[in-house]
C-alpha positions in Angstrom: -45.7 17.6 32.0 -45.3 15.0 29.5 -42.0 13.5 29.4 -39.7 14.0 26.5 -39.1 11.3 24.3 -35.5 9.6 24.9 -33.2 9.4 22.2 -31.8 6.2 23.3 -33.7 2.9 23.8 -32.1 0.2 26.2 -31.9 -3.0 24.4 -31.5 -6.6 26.0 -27.6 -6.9 26.3 -27.8 -3.5 28.1 -26.3 -1.2 25.3 -28.3 1.4 23.7 -29.5 2.1 20.2 -29.7 5.3 18.6 -33.3 6.3 17.5 -32.9 10.0 16.1 -31.1 10.7 13.0 -30.3 14.4 13.2 -28.6 16.8 10.8 -25.3 16.3 12.2 -25.6 12.8 10.8 -26.6 13.8 7.5 -23.8 16.2 7.0 -21.4 13.4 7.7 -22.8 11.1 5.5 -22.8 13.8 2.8 -19.1 14.8 3.6 -18.4 10.9 3.2 -19.9 10.3 0.2 -18.1 13.5 -1.5 -14.8 12.3 -0.2 -15.6 8.7 -1.7 -16.7 10.4 -5.1 -13.4 12.3 -5.1 -11.6 8.8 -5.5 -14.0 7.0 -7.2 -15.0 9.3 -10.1 -11.1 10.2 -11.6 -10.7 6.5 -11.7 -14.0 5.7 -13.4 -13.0 8.8 -15.8 -9.5 7.2 -16.5 -11.2 3.7 -17.1 -13.7 5.2 -19.9 -10.8 7.1 -21.5 -8.7 3.9 -21.9 -11.4 2.3 -23.8 -12.6 5.2 -25.8 -11.8 6.1 -29.4 -9.1 8.5 -30.2 -11.7 11.0 -31.6 -14.2 11.2 -28.5 -11.2 11.8 -26.1 -9.8 14.2 -28.2 -13.1 16.3 -28.4 -13.2 15.9 -24.4 -16.7 14.0 -24.7 -15.9 11.5 -22.5 -16.7 11.7 -19.1 -17.9 8.5 -17.1 -18.9 6.5 -20.0 -16.9 5.4 -22.7 -17.4 6.3 -26.4 -16.6 4.4 -29.3 -15.2 1.1 -27.9 -11.6 1.1 -28.6 -9.2 -1.3 -27.0 -6.0 -0.4 -29.4 -4.0 1.1 -26.3 -4.7 -2.1 -24.3 -3.4 -4.3 -27.4 -0.6 -2.1 -27.6 0.5 -2.8 -24.0 0.2 -6.5 -24.3 1.9 -6.7 -27.5 4.8 -4.8 -26.0 7.4 -6.8 -24.3 8.9 -4.1 -22.1 5.5 -3.3 -20.3 4.8 -6.9 -19.6 8.3 -7.7 -18.6 8.5 -4.6 -16.4 5.2 -5.4 -14.9 6.5 -9.2 -13.8 9.8 -7.6 -12.4 7.9 -5.2 -10.3 5.7 -8.0 -8.5 8.7 -9.9 -8.2 10.3 -6.7 -6.3 7.1 -6.1 -4.3 6.7 -9.7 -3.1 10.5 -10.0 -2.0 10.3 -6.5 -0.7 7.1 -7.0 1.6 8.1 -10.2 2.8 11.6 -8.9 4.0 9.8 -5.8 5.3 7.7 -7.4 7.3 10.3 -9.5 9.0 12.6 -6.7 9.7 9.5 -4.9 11.1 8.4 -7.7 13.4 12.0 -8.3 14.7 12.3 -4.8 15.7 8.9 -4.2 17.1 8.5 -7.4 19.0 11.4 -7.0 21.6 10.8 -3.0 22.1 7.4 -4.0 23.2 8.9 -5.7 26.1 9.2 -3.8 29.5 11.9 -6.5 30.4 14.2 -5.6 27.6 17.3 -3.8 29.0 18.2 -0.5 27.0 14.6 -0.3 25.3 14.5 3.4 25.3 18.0 3.6 23.9 17.3 1.0 21.1 14.2 2.9 20.3 15.6 6.2 19.7 18.4 4.5 17.6 15.6 2.8 15.2 13.4 6.2 15.2 16.3 8.3 14.3 16.3 7.7 10.6 12.2 8.6 10.7 13.6 12.2 11.0 17.1 12.5 9.6 18.9 11.0 6.3 22.2 11.4 4.8 20.8 13.0 1.5 21.2 11.9 -2.1 24.4 12.1 -2.9 26.0 10.2 0.3 23.1 7.7 -0.3 24.2 7.3 -3.9 28.2 6.9 -3.2 27.3 4.3 -0.4 25.2 2.2 -2.7 28.2 2.5 -5.2 30.7 1.4 -2.7 28.3 -1.5 -1.8 27.9 -2.5 -5.4 24.2 -2.2 -5.2 23.8 0.2 -8.3 22.1 -1.4 -11.3 20.7 -4.4 -9.5 17.5 -5.6 -8.3 18.5 -5.3 -4.5 19.0 -1.7 -4.5 15.2 -1.5 -5.0 15.0 -3.9 -1.8 17.3 -3.8 0.9 17.6 0.2 1.7 13.7 0.4 2.2 12.8 -2.8 4.1 13.1 -1.3 7.4 10.3 1.5 8.2 10.5 3.5 11.2 7.1 4.1 10.9 5.5 0.9 10.3 7.7 -0.5 13.1 6.0 2.0 15.5 2.8 1.2 14.4 3.6 -2.8 14.9 5.4 -1.8 18.5 2.4 -0.1 19.5 -0.3 -3.0 18.7 1.8 -5.3 20.6 1.4 -3.2 23.4 -2.1 -2.3 23.4 -3.4 -5.8 22.2 -1.4 -8.8 23.2 -1.8 -9.2 27.0 1.3 -9.9 29.3 -0.9 -12.6 30.7 -0.8 -14.9 27.7 3.2 -14.9 27.1 3.4 -15.3 31.4 1.3 -18.3 30.9 3.4 -19.4 27.8 6.4 -19.0 29.6 5.2 -20.9 32.7 4.4 -23.8 30.1 8.0 -23.8 29.1 7.7 -21.8 25.7 10.6 -19.6 24.9 10.5 -16.2 23.1 10.7 -17.9 19.7 7.8 -20.1 20.5 5.6 -17.3 22.0 6.1 -14.9 18.8 5.4 -17.7 16.0 2.6 -19.4 18.2 0.8 -16.7 20.0 1.8 -13.3 19.2 1.8 -13.6 15.0 -1.3 -15.4 14.7 -3.4 -12.8 17.3 -1.5 -10.0 15.0 -3.2 -10.6 11.8 -5.0 -7.6 11.5 -1.6 -5.4 11.7 0.5 -7.7 9.6 -2.3 -7.5 6.9 -2.3 -3.6 7.1 1.5 -3.2 7.2 1.8 -5.6 4.4 -0.3 -3.8 2.4 1.4 -0.3 3.4 4.7 -2.1 2.2 3.4 -3.5 -1.2 1.6 -0.1 -2.2 4.4 2.0 -1.2 6.9 -0.3 -3.3 4.5 -0.5 -6.2 4.0 3.0 -6.3 7.5 4.3 -5.7 9.9 5.0 -8.5 12.3 7.5 -7.8 15.2 5.1 -6.4 14.5 3.1 -9.8 15.3 6.9 -11.6 18.4 7.7 -9.5 20.1 4.3 -9.2 19.1 2.1 -12.5 20.0 2.5 -15.8 19.5 -1.0 -17.2 16.3 -1.3 -19.0 15.5 -4.9 -17.7 15.5 -3.5 -14.0 12.9 -0.5 -14.5 9.6 -1.0 -12.6 6.4 -0.5 -13.9 5.9 2.9 -12.3 9.0 4.2 -13.7 8.2 3.1 -17.2 4.8 4.8 -16.6 6.7 7.8 -15.8 8.7 7.9 -18.9 5.7 7.1 -20.9 3.5 10.2 -19.6 6.8 12.8 -19.7 7.3 11.6 -23.2 3.6 11.3 -24.5 3.4 15.0 -23.3 6.1 16.1 -25.9 4.8 14.3 -29.0 1.4 13.5 -30.5 2.5 9.7 -31.1 4.5 7.8 -28.7 6.0 4.7 -28.6 6.3 1.9 -25.8 9.5 0.4 -27.2 11.4 1.0 -30.4 9.5 -2.1 -32.1 6.0 -0.9 -31.7 4.3 2.1 -32.9 1.2 3.3 -31.0 -1.7 4.4 -32.8 -3.6 5.7 -29.9 -3.4 9.6 -28.7 -1.1 10.2 -25.7 -4.0 10.6 -23.6 -5.7 7.6 -24.4 -2.4 5.6 -23.8 -1.6 7.3 -20.7 -5.2 6.4 -19.2 -4.6 2.8 -20.3 -1.2 2.5 -18.7 -2.5 3.9 -15.4 -5.2 1.3 -15.5 -2.8 -1.4 -16.2 -0.4 -0.5 -13.4 -3.0 0.4 -10.7 -5.8 -2.5 -11.3 -3.5 -5.1 -9.7 -2.8 -3.5 -6.7 -6.5 -2.6 -6.0 -7.6 -6.0 -6.6 -5.4 -7.1 -3.7 -7.2 -5.1 -0.9 -10.4 -7.1 -1.1 -8.4 -10.0 0.2 -7.1 -7.9 3.1 -9.9 -6.1 4.1 -11.2 -8.6 6.3 -8.4 -8.5 8.5 -8.9 -4.9 9.2 -12.0 -5.3 11.1 -11.8 -8.7 12.7 -11.2 -9.1 16.6 -9.0 -11.6 16.9 -8.5 -10.9 20.5 -12.2 -11.4 21.5 -12.2 -14.2 24.1 -8.5 -14.9 24.0 -8.0 -14.1 27.7 -10.7 -15.0 30.1 -11.1 -12.5 33.1 
């Protein structure tokens, strides 16, 4: 009786290569392609509408390719000072917020990842408590008012720099990835906790640092609820809140204005698409610079057995 053909072929390094390509693999690829298209196609559709003519957009003839090339909506955005100033203010807030968020997250996660910390369970419970319970909007507003944070840039930064979820991710990463033998060797060489953190732990933690930095930056870039509740000054409105106001006003009128000084000739639908692209593209451009850290195996060879 002939032997059945093996699905696995042993190669030189002892691993196995799969030779068979089954129906299950094809279904997985199809599902992944469909999921990717659900994210990519709406973005391409908006990009096409943002540079199409008003007539083509109103006729609903623009799908994935622009018709009647027209960049008046983008011209209106760049000519309007409020959108550009809101964009620059948002970049400033996001950079400060991300830096302070990563500092607070690291300062909380690194001590809690050490078994030698006395009362570690209590401090972990204390820092995880805000993840499940909050005081509510009105008490929070009154607290910010008493602290003098209303109508200031810091009300958009300080309350949210600590994230229990991000702290938990970083804590688990430290525990599962950074071997205790590295720190023990550093202690024997006379290093203190801060030297170990900055010279050993953080350089070996670039993947989690890049990932959480992206979480912080994207979360702050896309959020506008706190800007809506705690800010009334026009100069302190972030780009996402300006976009929200623009979309809300455009649904009520056939023509809309970015500011009192500029009248927009584009239809609300074209202007919305252009503003969405204007606020989305910058955060998308950041991702390729951080992608390499997501898959880089920095711990390979760090400890020799």
